[in-house]
mmCIF file of the N, C-alpha and C atoms, coordinates in Angstrom:
data_MODEL
# 
_entry.id   MODEL 
# 
loop_
_atom_site.group_PDB 
_atom_site.id 
_atom_site.type_symbol 
_atom_site.label_atom_id 
_atom_site.label_alt_id 
_atom_site.label_comp_id 
_atom_site.label_asym_id 
_atom_site.label_entity_id 
_atom_site.label_seq_id 
_atom_site.pdbx_PDB_ins_code 
_atom_site.Cartn_x 
_atom_site.Cartn_y 
_atom_site.Cartn_z 
_atom_site.occupancy 
_atom_site.B_iso_or_equiv 
_atom_site.pdbx_formal_charge 
_atom_site.auth_seq_id 
_atom_site.auth_comp_id 
_atom_site.auth_asym_id 
_atom_site.auth_atom_id 
_atom_site.pdbx_PDB_model_num 
ATOM 1   N N  . MET A 1 1  ? 6.543   -28.434 -16.555 1.00 0.00 ? 1  MET A N  1 
ATOM 2   C CA . MET A 1 1  ? 6.831   -27.742 -15.314 1.00 0.00 ? 1  MET A CA 1 
ATOM 3   C C  . MET A 1 1  ? 7.306   -26.320 -15.631 1.00 0.00 ? 1  MET A C  1 
ATOM 4   N N  . VAL A 1 2  ? 6.794   -25.364 -14.882 1.00 0.00 ? 2  VAL A N  1 
ATOM 5   C CA . VAL A 1 2  ? 7.179   -23.969 -15.058 1.00 0.00 ? 2  VAL A CA 1 
ATOM 6   C C  . VAL A 1 2  ? 8.316   -23.660 -14.086 1.00 0.00 ? 2  VAL A C  1 
ATOM 7   N N  . SER A 1 3  ? 9.351   -23.043 -14.587 1.00 0.00 ? 3  SER A N  1 
ATOM 8   C CA . SER A 1 3  ? 10.456  -22.650 -13.713 1.00 0.00 ? 3  SER A CA 1 
ATOM 9   C C  . SER A 1 3  ? 10.559  -21.133 -13.738 1.00 0.00 ? 3  SER A C  1 
ATOM 10  N N  . GLY A 1 4  ? 11.609  -20.592 -13.176 1.00 0.00 ? 4  GLY A N  1 
ATOM 11  C CA . GLY A 1 4  ? 11.797  -19.155 -13.137 1.00 0.00 ? 4  GLY A CA 1 
ATOM 12  C C  . GLY A 1 4  ? 12.257  -18.560 -14.457 1.00 0.00 ? 4  GLY A C  1 
ATOM 13  N N  . ARG A 1 5  ? 12.541  -19.403 -15.423 1.00 0.00 ? 5  ARG A N  1 
ATOM 14  C CA . ARG A 1 5  ? 13.003  -18.897 -16.725 1.00 0.00 ? 5  ARG A CA 1 
ATOM 15  C C  . ARG A 1 5  ? 11.846  -18.294 -17.499 1.00 0.00 ? 5  ARG A C  1 
ATOM 16  N N  . PHE A 1 6  ? 12.158  -17.245 -18.210 1.00 0.00 ? 6  PHE A N  1 
ATOM 17  C CA . PHE A 1 6  ? 11.181  -16.588 -19.083 1.00 0.00 ? 6  PHE A CA 1 
ATOM 18  C C  . PHE A 1 6  ? 9.921   -16.159 -18.331 1.00 0.00 ? 6  PHE A C  1 
ATOM 19  N N  . LEU A 1 7  ? 10.129  -15.690 -17.144 1.00 0.00 ? 7  LEU A N  1 
ATOM 20  C CA . LEU A 1 7  ? 9.048   -15.262 -16.268 1.00 0.00 ? 7  LEU A CA 1 
ATOM 21  C C  . LEU A 1 7  ? 8.089   -14.308 -16.972 1.00 0.00 ? 7  LEU A C  1 
ATOM 22  N N  . GLU A 1 8  ? 8.647   -13.421 -17.770 1.00 0.00 ? 8  GLU A N  1 
ATOM 23  C CA . GLU A 1 8  ? 7.813   -12.427 -18.451 1.00 0.00 ? 8  GLU A CA 1 
ATOM 24  C C  . GLU A 1 8  ? 6.847   -13.051 -19.454 1.00 0.00 ? 8  GLU A C  1 
ATOM 25  N N  . LYS A 1 9  ? 7.075   -14.296 -19.830 1.00 0.00 ? 9  LYS A N  1 
ATOM 26  C CA . LYS A 1 9  ? 6.196   -14.956 -20.799 1.00 0.00 ? 9  LYS A CA 1 
ATOM 27  C C  . LYS A 1 9  ? 5.013   -15.655 -20.132 1.00 0.00 ? 9  LYS A C  1 
ATOM 28  N N  . TRP A 1 10 ? 5.152   -16.063 -18.864 1.00 0.00 ? 10 TRP A N  1 
ATOM 29  C CA . TRP A 1 10 ? 4.071   -16.823 -18.255 1.00 0.00 ? 10 TRP A CA 1 
ATOM 30  C C  . TRP A 1 10 ? 3.483   -16.214 -16.989 1.00 0.00 ? 10 TRP A C  1 
ATOM 31  N N  . ALA A 1 11 ? 4.171   -15.284 -16.356 1.00 0.00 ? 11 ALA A N  1 
ATOM 32  C CA . ALA A 1 11 ? 3.671   -14.722 -15.103 1.00 0.00 ? 11 ALA A CA 1 
ATOM 33  C C  . ALA A 1 11 ? 2.622   -13.642 -15.355 1.00 0.00 ? 11 ALA A C  1 
ATOM 34  N N  . ASP A 1 12 ? 1.763   -13.477 -14.397 1.00 0.00 ? 12 ASP A N  1 
ATOM 35  C CA . ASP A 1 12 ? 0.744   -12.429 -14.448 1.00 0.00 ? 12 ASP A CA 1 
ATOM 36  C C  . ASP A 1 12 ? 1.446   -11.069 -14.531 1.00 0.00 ? 12 ASP A C  1 
ATOM 37  N N  . PRO A 1 13 ? 1.013   -10.192 -15.423 1.00 0.00 ? 13 PRO A N  1 
ATOM 38  C CA . PRO A 1 13 ? 1.659   -8.884  -15.563 1.00 0.00 ? 13 PRO A CA 1 
ATOM 39  C C  . PRO A 1 13 ? 1.687   -8.080  -14.260 1.00 0.00 ? 13 PRO A C  1 
ATOM 40  N N  . ARG A 1 14 ? 0.676   -8.250  -13.407 1.00 0.00 ? 14 ARG A N  1 
ATOM 41  C CA . ARG A 1 14 ? 0.660   -7.534  -12.129 1.00 0.00 ? 14 ARG A CA 1 
ATOM 42  C C  . ARG A 1 14 ? 1.787   -8.016  -11.224 1.00 0.00 ? 14 ARG A C  1 
ATOM 43  N N  . VAL A 1 15 ? 2.083   -9.308  -11.285 1.00 0.00 ? 15 VAL A N  1 
ATOM 44  C CA . VAL A 1 15 ? 3.184   -9.856  -10.492 1.00 0.00 ? 15 VAL A CA 1 
ATOM 45  C C  . VAL A 1 15 ? 4.515   -9.347  -11.033 1.00 0.00 ? 15 VAL A C  1 
ATOM 46  N N  . LEU A 1 16 ? 4.651   -9.336  -12.336 1.00 0.00 ? 16 LEU A N  1 
ATOM 47  C CA . LEU A 1 16 ? 5.887   -8.819  -12.940 1.00 0.00 ? 16 LEU A CA 1 
ATOM 48  C C  . LEU A 1 16 ? 6.129   -7.376  -12.532 1.00 0.00 ? 16 LEU A C  1 
ATOM 49  N N  . GLU A 1 17 ? 5.073   -6.576  -12.539 1.00 0.00 ? 17 GLU A N  1 
ATOM 50  C CA . GLU A 1 17 ? 5.198   -5.176  -12.140 1.00 0.00 ? 17 GLU A CA 1 
ATOM 51  C C  . GLU A 1 17 ? 5.632   -5.077  -10.676 1.00 0.00 ? 17 GLU A C  1 
ATOM 52  N N  . GLY A 1 18 ? 5.038   -5.911  -9.832  1.00 0.00 ? 18 GLY A N  1 
ATOM 53  C CA . GLY A 1 18 ? 5.402   -5.912  -8.412  1.00 0.00 ? 18 GLY A CA 1 
ATOM 54  C C  . GLY A 1 18 ? 6.824   -6.369  -8.178  1.00 0.00 ? 18 GLY A C  1 
ATOM 55  N N  . LEU A 1 19 ? 7.286   -7.322  -8.962  1.00 0.00 ? 19 LEU A N  1 
ATOM 56  C CA . LEU A 1 19 ? 8.650   -7.833  -8.796  1.00 0.00 ? 19 LEU A CA 1 
ATOM 57  C C  . LEU A 1 19 ? 9.704   -6.759  -9.061  1.00 0.00 ? 19 LEU A C  1 
ATOM 58  N N  . CYS A 1 20 ? 9.377   -5.816  -9.918  1.00 0.00 ? 20 CYS A N  1 
ATOM 59  C CA . CYS A 1 20 ? 10.336  -4.744  -10.219 1.00 0.00 ? 20 CYS A CA 1 
ATOM 60  C C  . CYS A 1 20 ? 10.713  -3.962  -8.975  1.00 0.00 ? 20 CYS A C  1 
ATOM 61  N N  . SER A 1 21 ? 9.824   -3.882  -8.019  1.00 0.00 ? 21 SER A N  1 
ATOM 62  C CA . SER A 1 21 ? 10.089  -3.067  -6.838  1.00 0.00 ? 21 SER A CA 1 
ATOM 63  C C  . SER A 1 21 ? 10.678  -3.853  -5.665  1.00 0.00 ? 21 SER A C  1 
ATOM 64  N N  . VAL A 1 22 ? 10.786  -5.172  -5.778  1.00 0.00 ? 22 VAL A N  1 
ATOM 65  C CA . VAL A 1 22 ? 11.278  -5.932  -4.626  1.00 0.00 ? 22 VAL A CA 1 
ATOM 66  C C  . VAL A 1 22 ? 12.803  -6.064  -4.601  1.00 0.00 ? 22 VAL A C  1 
ATOM 67  N N  . PHE A 1 23 ? 13.447  -5.858  -5.718  1.00 0.00 ? 23 PHE A N  1 
ATOM 68  C CA . PHE A 1 23 ? 14.905  -5.962  -5.746  1.00 0.00 ? 23 PHE A CA 1 
ATOM 69  C C  . PHE A 1 23 ? 15.514  -4.663  -5.241  1.00 0.00 ? 23 PHE A C  1 
ATOM 70  N N  . THR A 1 24 ? 16.603  -4.783  -4.500  1.00 0.00 ? 24 THR A N  1 
ATOM 71  C CA . THR A 1 24 ? 17.156  -3.616  -3.818  1.00 0.00 ? 24 THR A CA 1 
ATOM 72  C C  . THR A 1 24 ? 18.643  -3.446  -4.089  1.00 0.00 ? 24 THR A C  1 
ATOM 73  N N  . GLN A 1 25 ? 19.107  -2.262  -3.722  1.00 0.00 ? 25 GLN A N  1 
ATOM 74  C CA . GLN A 1 25 ? 20.544  -1.999  -3.666  1.00 0.00 ? 25 GLN A CA 1 
ATOM 75  C C  . GLN A 1 25 ? 21.030  -2.541  -2.319  1.00 0.00 ? 25 GLN A C  1 
ATOM 76  N N  . TYR A 1 26 ? 22.315  -2.591  -2.157  1.00 0.00 ? 26 TYR A N  1 
ATOM 77  C CA . TYR A 1 26 ? 22.865  -3.129  -0.920  1.00 0.00 ? 26 TYR A CA 1 
ATOM 78  C C  . TYR A 1 26 ? 23.082  -2.008  0.093   1.00 0.00 ? 26 TYR A C  1 
ATOM 79  N N  . ASP A 1 27 ? 21.966  -1.400  0.518   1.00 0.00 ? 27 ASP A N  1 
ATOM 80  C CA . ASP A 1 27 ? 22.041  -0.441  1.610   1.00 0.00 ? 27 ASP A CA 1 
ATOM 81  C C  . ASP A 1 27 ? 20.785  -0.601  2.462   1.00 0.00 ? 27 ASP A C  1 
ATOM 82  N N  . GLU A 1 28 ? 20.895  -0.232  3.713   1.00 0.00 ? 28 GLU A N  1 
ATOM 83  C CA . GLU A 1 28 ? 19.856  -0.506  4.692   1.00 0.00 ? 28 GLU A CA 1 
ATOM 84  C C  . GLU A 1 28 ? 18.508  0.108   4.323   1.00 0.00 ? 28 GLU A C  1 
ATOM 85  N N  . GLU A 1 29 ? 18.502  1.345   3.893   1.00 0.00 ? 29 GLU A N  1 
ATOM 86  C CA . GLU A 1 29 ? 17.244  2.019   3.567   1.00 0.00 ? 29 GLU A CA 1 
ATOM 87  C C  . GLU A 1 29 ? 16.525  1.330   2.409   1.00 0.00 ? 29 GLU A C  1 
ATOM 88  N N  . ASP A 1 30 ? 17.257  0.996   1.370   1.00 0.00 ? 30 ASP A N  1 
ATOM 89  C CA . ASP A 1 30 ? 16.637  0.360   0.208   1.00 0.00 ? 30 ASP A CA 1 
ATOM 90  C C  . ASP A 1 30 ? 16.185  -1.064  0.529   1.00 0.00 ? 30 ASP A C  1 
ATOM 91  N N  . MET A 1 31 ? 16.911  -1.740  1.407   1.00 0.00 ? 31 MET A N  1 
ATOM 92  C CA . MET A 1 31 ? 16.491  -3.088  1.791   1.00 0.00 ? 31 MET A CA 1 
ATOM 93  C C  . MET A 1 31 ? 15.174  -3.044  2.559   1.00 0.00 ? 31 MET A C  1 
ATOM 94  N N  . GLY A 1 32 ? 14.984  -2.021  3.392   1.00 0.00 ? 32 GLY A N  1 
ATOM 95  C CA . GLY A 1 32 ? 13.705  -1.852  4.078   1.00 0.00 ? 32 GLY A CA 1 
ATOM 96  C C  . GLY A 1 32 ? 12.581  -1.618  3.095   1.00 0.00 ? 32 GLY A C  1 
ATOM 97  N N  . ARG A 1 33 ? 12.842  -0.774  2.106   1.00 0.00 ? 33 ARG A N  1 
ATOM 98  C CA . ARG A 1 33 ? 11.848  -0.522  1.062   1.00 0.00 ? 33 ARG A CA 1 
ATOM 99  C C  . ARG A 1 33 ? 11.519  -1.802  0.312   1.00 0.00 ? 33 ARG A C  1 
ATOM 100 N N  . GLY A 1 34 ? 12.550  -2.569  -0.016  1.00 0.00 ? 34 GLY A N  1 
ATOM 101 C CA . GLY A 1 34 ? 12.346  -3.830  -0.729  1.00 0.00 ? 34 GLY A CA 1 
ATOM 102 C C  . GLY A 1 34 ? 11.561  -4.846  0.090   1.00 0.00 ? 34 GLY A C  1 
ATOM 103 N N  . LEU A 1 35 ? 11.821  -4.870  1.395   1.00 0.00 ? 35 LEU A N  1 
ATOM 104 C CA . LEU A 1 35 ? 11.074  -5.773  2.281   1.00 0.00 ? 35 LEU A CA 1 
ATOM 105 C C  . LEU A 1 35 ? 9.592   -5.425  2.252   1.00 0.00 ? 35 LEU A C  1 
ATOM 106 N N  . LEU A 1 36 ? 9.281   -4.145  2.392   1.00 0.00 ? 36 LEU A N  1 
ATOM 107 C CA . LEU A 1 36 ? 7.876   -3.731  2.370   1.00 0.00 ? 36 LEU A CA 1 
ATOM 108 C C  . LEU A 1 36 ? 7.238   -4.006  1.016   1.00 0.00 ? 36 LEU A C  1 
ATOM 109 N N  . ALA A 1 37 ? 7.970   -3.816  -0.067  1.00 0.00 ? 37 ALA A N  1 
ATOM 110 C CA . ALA A 1 37 ? 7.450   -4.103  -1.409  1.00 0.00 ? 37 ALA A CA 1 
ATOM 111 C C  . ALA A 1 37 ? 7.191   -5.602  -1.575  1.00 0.00 ? 37 ALA A C  1 
ATOM 112 N N  . THR A 1 38 ? 8.088   -6.425  -1.041  1.00 0.00 ? 38 THR A N  1 
ATOM 113 C CA . THR A 1 38 ? 7.906   -7.882  -1.115  1.00 0.00 ? 38 THR A CA 1 
ATOM 114 C C  . THR A 1 38 ? 6.665   -8.298  -0.335  1.00 0.00 ? 38 THR A C  1 
ATOM 115 N N  . MET A 1 39 ? 6.506   -7.729  0.850   1.00 0.00 ? 39 MET A N  1 
ATOM 116 C CA . MET A 1 39 ? 5.336   -8.060  1.664   1.00 0.00 ? 39 MET A CA 1 
ATOM 117 C C  . MET A 1 39 ? 4.047   -7.602  0.991   1.00 0.00 ? 39 MET A C  1 
ATOM 118 N N  . ASP A 1 40 ? 4.084   -6.461  0.340   1.00 0.00 ? 40 ASP A N  1 
ATOM 119 C CA . ASP A 1 40 ? 2.908   -5.960  -0.365  1.00 0.00 ? 40 ASP A CA 1 
ATOM 120 C C  . ASP A 1 40 ? 2.537   -6.878  -1.527  1.00 0.00 ? 40 ASP A C  1 
ATOM 121 N N  . LEU A 1 41 ? 3.535   -7.300  -2.294  1.00 0.00 ? 41 LEU A N  1 
ATOM 122 C CA . LEU A 1 41 ? 3.286   -8.215  -3.409  1.00 0.00 ? 41 LEU A CA 1 
ATOM 123 C C  . LEU A 1 41 ? 2.743   -9.552  -2.896  1.00 0.00 ? 41 LEU A C  1 
ATOM 124 N N  . PHE A 1 42 ? 3.349   -10.073 -1.825  1.00 0.00 ? 42 PHE A N  1 
ATOM 125 C CA . PHE A 1 42 ? 2.864   -11.329 -1.241  1.00 0.00 ? 42 PHE A CA 1 
ATOM 126 C C  . PHE A 1 42 ? 1.411   -11.187 -0.801  1.00 0.00 ? 42 PHE A C  1 
ATOM 127 N N  . ARG A 1 43 ? 1.100   -10.066 -0.118  1.00 0.00 ? 43 ARG A N  1 
ATOM 128 C CA . ARG A 1 43 ? -0.256  -9.851  0.374   1.00 0.00 ? 43 ARG A CA 1 
ATOM 129 C C  . ARG A 1 43 ? -1.257  -9.840  -0.773  1.00 0.00 ? 43 ARG A C  1 
ATOM 130 N N  . LYS A 1 44 ? -0.943  -9.138  -1.839  1.00 0.00 ? 44 LYS A N  1 
ATOM 131 C CA . LYS A 1 44 ? -1.861  -9.071  -2.981  1.00 0.00 ? 44 LYS A CA 1 
ATOM 132 C C  . LYS A 1 44 ? -2.130  -10.459 -3.557  1.00 0.00 ? 44 LYS A C  1 
ATOM 133 N N  . ILE A 1 45 ? -1.079  -11.237 -3.737  1.00 0.00 ? 45 ILE A N  1 
ATOM 134 C CA . ILE A 1 45 ? -1.239  -12.585 -4.287  1.00 0.00 ? 45 ILE A CA 1 
ATOM 135 C C  . ILE A 1 45 ? -1.975  -13.482 -3.301  1.00 0.00 ? 45 ILE A C  1 
ATOM 136 N N  . ALA A 1 46 ? -1.631  -13.383 -2.021  1.00 0.00 ? 46 ALA A N  1 
ATOM 137 C CA . ALA A 1 46 ? -2.270  -14.220 -1.003  1.00 0.00 ? 46 ALA A CA 1 
ATOM 138 C C  . ALA A 1 46 ? -3.757  -13.893 -0.858  1.00 0.00 ? 46 ALA A C  1 
ATOM 139 N N  . MET A 1 47 ? -4.106  -12.617 -0.912  1.00 0.00 ? 47 MET A N  1 
ATOM 140 C CA . MET A 1 47 ? -5.517  -12.239 -0.798  1.00 0.00 ? 47 MET A CA 1 
ATOM 141 C C  . MET A 1 47 ? -6.319  -12.730 -2.005  1.00 0.00 ? 47 MET A C  1 
ATOM 142 N N  . GLU A 1 48 ? -5.733  -12.609 -3.171  1.00 0.00 ? 48 GLU A N  1 
ATOM 143 C CA . GLU A 1 48 ? -6.414  -13.098 -4.378  1.00 0.00 ? 48 GLU A CA 1 
ATOM 144 C C  . GLU A 1 48 ? -6.589  -14.614 -4.328  1.00 0.00 ? 48 GLU A C  1 
ATOM 145 N N  . THR A 1 49 ? -5.549  -15.306 -3.892  1.00 0.00 ? 49 THR A N  1 
ATOM 146 C CA . THR A 1 49 ? -5.618  -16.768 -3.780  1.00 0.00 ? 49 THR A CA 1 
ATOM 147 C C  . THR A 1 49 ? -6.648  -17.182 -2.743  1.00 0.00 ? 49 THR A C  1 
ATOM 148 N N  . ALA A 1 50 ? -6.631  -16.524 -1.579  1.00 0.00 ? 50 ALA A N  1 
ATOM 149 C CA . ALA A 1 50 ? -7.596  -16.840 -0.522  1.00 0.00 ? 50 ALA A CA 1 
ATOM 150 C C  . ALA A 1 50 ? -9.025  -16.638 -1.018  1.00 0.00 ? 50 ALA A C  1 
ATOM 151 N N  . GLU A 1 51 ? -9.245  -15.557 -1.739  1.00 0.00 ? 51 GLU A N  1 
ATOM 152 C CA . GLU A 1 51 ? -10.584 -15.287 -2.260  1.00 0.00 ? 51 GLU A CA 1 
ATOM 153 C C  . GLU A 1 51 ? -11.029 -16.389 -3.225  1.00 0.00 ? 51 GLU A C  1 
ATOM 154 N N  . LYS A 1 52 ? -10.145 -16.779 -4.129  1.00 0.00 ? 52 LYS A N  1 
ATOM 155 C CA . LYS A 1 52 ? -10.500 -17.817 -5.103  1.00 0.00 ? 52 LYS A CA 1 
ATOM 156 C C  . LYS A 1 52 ? -10.770 -19.163 -4.436  1.00 0.00 ? 52 LYS A C  1 
ATOM 157 N N  . LEU A 1 53 ? -10.037 -19.434 -3.349  1.00 0.00 ? 53 LEU A N  1 
ATOM 158 C CA . LEU A 1 53 ? -10.211 -20.706 -2.640  1.00 0.00 ? 53 LEU A CA 1 
ATOM 159 C C  . LEU A 1 53 ? -11.242 -20.616 -1.518  1.00 0.00 ? 53 LEU A C  1 
ATOM 160 N N  . LYS A 1 54 ? -11.842 -19.423 -1.376  1.00 0.00 ? 54 LYS A N  1 
ATOM 161 C CA . LYS A 1 54 ? -12.855 -19.172 -0.351  1.00 0.00 ? 54 LYS A CA 1 
ATOM 162 C C  . LYS A 1 54 ? -12.316 -19.379 1.069   1.00 0.00 ? 54 LYS A C  1 
ATOM 163 N N  . TYR A 1 55 ? -11.081 -18.931 1.278   1.00 0.00 ? 55 TYR A N  1 
ATOM 164 C CA . TYR A 1 55 ? -10.459 -18.931 2.598   1.00 0.00 ? 55 TYR A CA 1 
ATOM 165 C C  . TYR A 1 55 ? -10.424 -17.501 3.116   1.00 0.00 ? 55 TYR A C  1 
ATOM 166 N N  . PRO A 1 56 ? -10.539 -17.348 4.424   1.00 0.00 ? 56 PRO A N  1 
ATOM 167 C CA . PRO A 1 56 ? -10.394 -15.989 4.955   1.00 0.00 ? 56 PRO A CA 1 
ATOM 168 C C  . PRO A 1 56 ? -8.922  -15.585 4.971   1.00 0.00 ? 56 PRO A C  1 
ATOM 169 N N  . TYR A 1 57 ? -8.659  -14.344 4.630   1.00 0.00 ? 57 TYR A N  1 
ATOM 170 C CA . TYR A 1 57 ? -7.289  -13.841 4.709   1.00 0.00 ? 57 TYR A CA 1 
ATOM 171 C C  . TYR A 1 57 ? -7.100  -13.216 6.096   1.00 0.00 ? 57 TYR A C  1 
ATOM 172 N N  . PRO A 1 58 ? -5.992  -13.513 6.768   1.00 0.00 ? 58 PRO A N  1 
ATOM 173 C CA . PRO A 1 58 ? -5.772  -12.991 8.125   1.00 0.00 ? 58 PRO A CA 1 
ATOM 174 C C  . PRO A 1 58 ? -5.364  -11.505 8.104   1.00 0.00 ? 58 PRO A C  1 
ATOM 175 N N  . THR A 1 59 ? -6.334  -10.651 7.872   1.00 0.00 ? 59 THR A N  1 
ATOM 176 C CA . THR A 1 59 ? -6.079  -9.218  7.702   1.00 0.00 ? 59 THR A CA 1 
ATOM 177 C C  . THR A 1 59 ? -5.477  -8.578  8.945   1.00 0.00 ? 59 THR A C  1 
ATOM 178 N N  . GLU A 1 60 ? -6.016  -8.862  10.111  1.00 0.00 ? 60 GLU A N  1 
ATOM 179 C CA . GLU A 1 60 ? -5.523  -8.226  11.338  1.00 0.00 ? 60 GLU A CA 1 
ATOM 180 C C  . GLU A 1 60 ? -4.079  -8.632  11.664  1.00 0.00 ? 60 GLU A C  1 
ATOM 181 N N  . PRO A 1 61 ? -3.730  -9.917  11.634  1.00 0.00 ? 61 PRO A N  1 
ATOM 182 C CA . PRO A 1 61 ? -2.321  -10.259 11.870  1.00 0.00 ? 61 PRO A CA 1 
ATOM 183 C C  . PRO A 1 61 ? -1.388  -9.623  10.837  1.00 0.00 ? 61 PRO A C  1 
ATOM 184 N N  . ASP A 1 62 ? -1.827  -9.586  9.594   1.00 0.00 ? 62 ASP A N  1 
ATOM 185 C CA . ASP A 1 62 ? -1.029  -8.968  8.540   1.00 0.00 ? 62 ASP A CA 1 
ATOM 186 C C  . ASP A 1 62 ? -0.792  -7.492  8.861   1.00 0.00 ? 62 ASP A C  1 
ATOM 187 N N  . LYS A 1 63 ? -1.833  -6.807  9.268   1.00 0.00 ? 63 LYS A N  1 
ATOM 188 C CA . LYS A 1 63 ? -1.738  -5.382  9.612   1.00 0.00 ? 63 LYS A CA 1 
ATOM 189 C C  . LYS A 1 63 ? -0.773  -5.174  10.777  1.00 0.00 ? 63 LYS A C  1 
ATOM 190 N N  . ARG A 1 64 ? -0.862  -6.020  11.798  1.00 0.00 ? 64 ARG A N  1 
ATOM 191 C CA . ARG A 1 64 ? 0.032   -5.879  12.961  1.00 0.00 ? 64 ARG A CA 1 
ATOM 192 C C  . ARG A 1 64 ? 1.489   -6.110  12.579  1.00 0.00 ? 64 ARG A C  1 
ATOM 193 N N  . VAL A 1 65 ? 1.749   -7.079  11.720  1.00 0.00 ? 65 VAL A N  1 
ATOM 194 C CA . VAL A 1 65 ? 3.125   -7.358  11.294  1.00 0.00 ? 65 VAL A CA 1 
ATOM 195 C C  . VAL A 1 65 ? 3.689   -6.173  10.512  1.00 0.00 ? 65 VAL A C  1 
ATOM 196 N N  . ILE A 1 66 ? 2.891   -5.623  9.618   1.00 0.00 ? 66 ILE A N  1 
ATOM 197 C CA . ILE A 1 66 ? 3.343   -4.469  8.834   1.00 0.00 ? 66 ILE A CA 1 
ATOM 198 C C  . ILE A 1 66 ? 3.652   -3.290  9.752   1.00 0.00 ? 66 ILE A C  1 
ATOM 199 N N  . GLU A 1 67 ? 2.771   -3.039  10.722  1.00 0.00 ? 67 GLU A N  1 
ATOM 200 C CA . GLU A 1 67 ? 3.008   -1.944  11.666  1.00 0.00 ? 67 GLU A CA 1 
ATOM 201 C C  . GLU A 1 67 ? 4.302   -2.163  12.443  1.00 0.00 ? 67 GLU A C  1 
ATOM 202 N N  . TRP A 1 68 ? 4.532   -3.393  12.881  1.00 0.00 ? 68 TRP A N  1 
ATOM 203 C CA . TRP A 1 68 ? 5.735   -3.714  13.644  1.00 0.00 ? 68 TRP A CA 1 
ATOM 204 C C  . TRP A 1 68 ? 6.989   -3.498  12.793  1.00 0.00 ? 68 TRP A C  1 
ATOM 205 N N  . ILE A 1 69 ? 6.946   -3.980  11.567  1.00 0.00 ? 69 ILE A N  1 
ATOM 206 C CA . ILE A 1 69 ? 8.113   -3.822  10.687  1.00 0.00 ? 69 ILE A CA 1 
ATOM 207 C C  . ILE A 1 69 ? 8.361   -2.347  10.382  1.00 0.00 ? 69 ILE A C  1 
ATOM 208 N N  . ARG A 1 70 ? 7.304   -1.598  10.115  1.00 0.00 ? 70 ARG A N  1 
ATOM 209 C CA . ARG A 1 70 ? 7.475   -0.156  9.871   1.00 0.00 ? 70 ARG A CA 1 
ATOM 210 C C  . ARG A 1 70 ? 8.088   0.528   11.098  1.00 0.00 ? 70 ARG A C  1 
ATOM 211 N N  . ALA A 1 71 ? 7.650   0.140   12.287  1.00 0.00 ? 71 ALA A N  1 
ATOM 212 C CA . ALA A 1 71 ? 8.215   0.711   13.509  1.00 0.00 ? 71 ALA A CA 1 
ATOM 213 C C  . ALA A 1 71 ? 9.686   0.358   13.650  1.00 0.00 ? 71 ALA A C  1 
ATOM 214 N N  . CYS A 1 72 ? 10.035  -0.888  13.358  1.00 0.00 ? 72 CYS A N  1 
ATOM 215 C CA . CYS A 1 72 ? 11.445  -1.309  13.431  1.00 0.00 ? 72 CYS A CA 1 
ATOM 216 C C  . CYS A 1 72 ? 12.283  -0.544  12.428  1.00 0.00 ? 72 CYS A C  1 
ATOM 217 N N  . LEU A 1 73 ? 11.777  -0.363  11.236  1.00 0.00 ? 73 LEU A N  1 
ATOM 218 C CA . LEU A 1 73 ? 12.520  0.361   10.204  1.00 0.00 ? 73 LEU A CA 1 
ATOM 219 C C  . LEU A 1 73 ? 12.671  1.831   10.567  1.00 0.00 ? 73 LEU A C  1 
ATOM 220 N N  . SER A 1 74 ? 11.655  2.419   11.179  1.00 0.00 ? 74 SER A N  1 
ATOM 221 C CA . SER A 1 74 ? 11.738  3.838   11.536  1.00 0.00 ? 74 SER A CA 1 
ATOM 222 C C  . SER A 1 74 ? 12.703  4.056   12.701  1.00 0.00 ? 74 SER A C  1 
ATOM 223 N N  . GLU A 1 75 ? 12.906  3.041   13.538  1.00 0.00 ? 75 GLU A N  1 
ATOM 224 C CA . GLU A 1 75 ? 13.891  3.144   14.627  1.00 0.00 ? 75 GLU A CA 1 
ATOM 225 C C  . GLU A 1 75 ? 15.295  3.268   14.084  1.00 0.00 ? 75 GLU A C  1 
ATOM 226 N N  . LYS A 1 76 ? 15.513  2.754   12.914  1.00 0.00 ? 76 LYS A N  1 
ATOM 227 C CA . LYS A 1 76 ? 16.845  2.788   12.279  1.00 0.00 ? 76 LYS A CA 1 
ATOM 228 C C  . LYS A 1 76 ? 17.214  4.187   11.799  1.00 0.00 ? 76 LYS A C  1 
ATOM 229 N N  . ASP A 1 77 ? 16.183  5.023   11.546  1.00 0.00 ? 77 ASP A N  1 
ATOM 230 C CA . ASP A 1 77 ? 16.431  6.373   11.008  1.00 0.00 ? 77 ASP A CA 1 
ATOM 231 C C  . ASP A 1 77 ? 17.089  7.273   12.011  1.00 0.00 ? 77 ASP A C  1 
# 
């Protein structure tokens, strides 16, 4: 069984690179950035998985959610 230990030894290098950007400082602006980075990493993995399994990826709902979150984050400014 693979656990979270030694992630750098078994995880895809692209995922490791993406994980670097999802951790945040404890302030509102950086947390928004981290949220968007997490969603971007999830989308990349989900699209690759969907393609391999021959499932359609819900591109339009994903786009609408991202737009909504960006709008919510910009209201905070």
